[in-house]
N, C-alpha and C positions, 0 to 999 in steps of 0.2 A: 454530398457523398455519392461517389460513383461505385457501382457494383456490377458484377457479371453474374447473371442468374442462369443456372443450368436447370431447366424445368422439364419434367416428364410430360410429353404430349402424346395423347392416344385418342384417336377419333371416336372410337366406341369400344364396347366390351369385346368385340370379335377382331378388332384391328390390332396390328402389331404397333407397339409404342416405341418411342425413342426420346432421348434427351436432346433438347434444343437450347442454344445459347441466346440470351437476351441481355445486351448491355443496357444499363439504366443509370440515369444521373438525376441529381436534384432531390435525392432522398434525405430527409431530415431525421435526426436521432429520435425525435419525439413521435415519429410516425409508428403506428403498430405495423406488424408484419403484413396484415391483411390490407392496410392502407397502402403499403408499398406495392402490393399486387394490384390494387385498384389503379394506381398510377400507371403501372405497366399496361394494364388492360385498356386504359384510356388511350395510351399511345398506340397500341395495336389496332384499336377500333378506328382511330384517326387515319391509320395507314391502310385501312381496308382489310386488315388481317383478323383471323379468328382469335377472340380473347381466350385467355387461359381459364378453364372452368375449375372452380374450387368451391367446396361446401362451406357455408357459414350461416349463422342465424343471429344469435343474441349479441355476439361480440363483447360479451361480458364474462366469459369463462364459465358459463352455466350449462350450456347445451352440449358442448364437446364436438359439435359437427365440423368445426374448423380444422380438424386433425390433419396435420401434414408431417412428413418426414423431412427434417431440415438438417442438412449436413450429417445425415445418418442417425439423427436423434429424433424421436417422437416429440413434437411440439418445440423442437429447437434446443439451443444451449442453456436456456434459463431453467430454473426448477420451480415446481409447484405453480406453473402457469400453463394455460392453453395457448395455441398458436395466436389467437386473437389478442392475447394479453402480452405477447412477446413484442418488445420494442426494438427498433432498428439501432438503438444505442448499444446493443449487444454485439454489433458488427462494426468492422472498421472500413474506412475508405479504401476501395480497391479490392475488397474481399470477393471471392467467388462463393456463391451460395447455391448448394445443390438442393432442389426441392422435388420431392417425390410423394406419391400417395403411400399410405400404409401398405406394407407388403404381407399378405397372408392369403392362403388358398380360400379361406372362409370369407375374405373381404375382397371379392372381385372388383376390378376397376370398371367403372361405368364410362367415364370420360375424363381424360387428363388427370386431375388430382382428386376426382370424386370417386369414392368407393361405396360399395353396397354393404352396409353393416346390419342388414336385416337379420343376420344370424343371431345377433344379440337380442333382438326383439323376440325371436322364436324361443330362445332360452328363457326369457322372462315369461312368455306366455304359458309355458308348461308348468310353472310353479312359483313365479315371483310375485305372489300376491297372498292376501289373507281373505278367505271366503267370509262374507258378511251375513250375519243373521238379521233378516228383515221381517221377522215374525211379529214384531211389535214388543217383544220381551228383551230388547237390547239392553246392554249394560254400558254405561259411559266408560270409555277407555281410561279417562282420567281418574276413575274410581278404583282402578286396579293398581296396587302397589308394585313398583318395580325398583330394584336396587339401582342406585345411581351409576355404579360402574357398568352395569348391563345397559342402562339407558344411554349412557355416553358412548359405549362401544357400538351400539346399534345405530346411533345418530351418525357416528363417524363412517360406518360402513355404508349408510344411506347417502353419503355425499358423493358416491361414485356416479359420474355422469355418463358412463358408457361410451367414452370417446374411442376406446380401442388402443390407447397408447401401450397398455400392458401387453397386448397381443403383438404389436409392432416391435416392442422392445425385446420380446422373448425369442430366443434362437429356434424354438420349436413352435412359435406362433400359438402359445397356450392362452386360453381364456380363463384360466384358473382364478386369477385375481378378481376379474369381473364377476364370475359366477359365485365365487366365495363371498364377495361383498353382498350380493343379492340374497344369498342364503343366510348370511350372518345377520343382516338387519332384521330378519324375522325370527331366526332361531334364538336370538337373545331376549325376545319379548314373550310374555305369557300368551298373548294373542296368536303368536306364530307357532307355538308348540303343538297345537292341535293337528296341523297338517305337516309337521316337520319331517316325519319319516318319508312320506310320499314326495314332498317338495324336493329334498336334496337328491333323491334318486332320479326323479324326473328331469331336474335341471342338469345334472351331471350326464345323464344319458343323452339329452339333447345336445349338450356341448360336444360330446364325442361324435354324434351324428353329423354335426355341422362341419366337421373336419379340422377342428382345432387340435393342436398337439398337446403332449403331456407337459406337466410342470418340469422345468429344468433346474429348479432350486438354485438359480444364480442370483435372484433378487432384483434383476433388471426391471421387472414390472413395477415394483414399489418405488424404485429410484425415478422412473420416468412418469409415474402417475401424477397428473396435475393436481390431484386432491390428496396425495400422500396416503392412499389406502394401504394399510399395513399387511404384511405377510401373515400376521397372526390370523387373519381371516381364512387363509388357505388351510392353516392347521386346524382351525375350528371346523371348516367344511369337511376335511378329511375325517375328523372325529365323528361328525354328524353322519357322514356316509357310512363309515364302518358300523356305527351303532344301528343305523337303519337296515343295513344288510344282515346283521346278526338277529334283528327282530323278524327278519323274513319278509 
């Protein structure tokens, strides 16, 4: 398979970036998208050129660090997969593939296709946790009855890997789906209710401080989410936030 890659190249965070063309051949359909980039980088290194920098870690769809904008879609044309799980059989011989980093003010480009998503970490740090009682009088969590529906919904919310596809898909670069998933996974459990009021207010406040936009209500975030996180979580977070504000 022969392809023409149009890739965003940017030396560092302060430099002006540009799209560059890279023709490539010998790509097999069973290759993952990242394996294809590995082939390109090997060619560039052999030519004495700077390889394309991109983020990755697990290559199993768990960590979300491989996030790329491919032909205008976060993680590419497939659904419910991360970039590392996208296979080249989704493309045709002779295709032009445009590869960019996720675009958002809160996700500044570090180099080439690598972005800084530490804004997500800071949202987590202000409330995305449950304080633990270490006094010695702890209660086994398994001893606390939880309705199956709530347990299931909490589990599904917790599958969010923080890749940022929701932000990249939103025309306002909103982080509502990410933040809502993190709020929901605790709000649905009795252990998370103790700090629920403070948690939702703190996380929403930090989300706004990071420069993310407001929810556009188009649903693009759910469509592009590799884990299929539901918009219901945003509705739940809005209810939690309103309730918290009314409580003062």
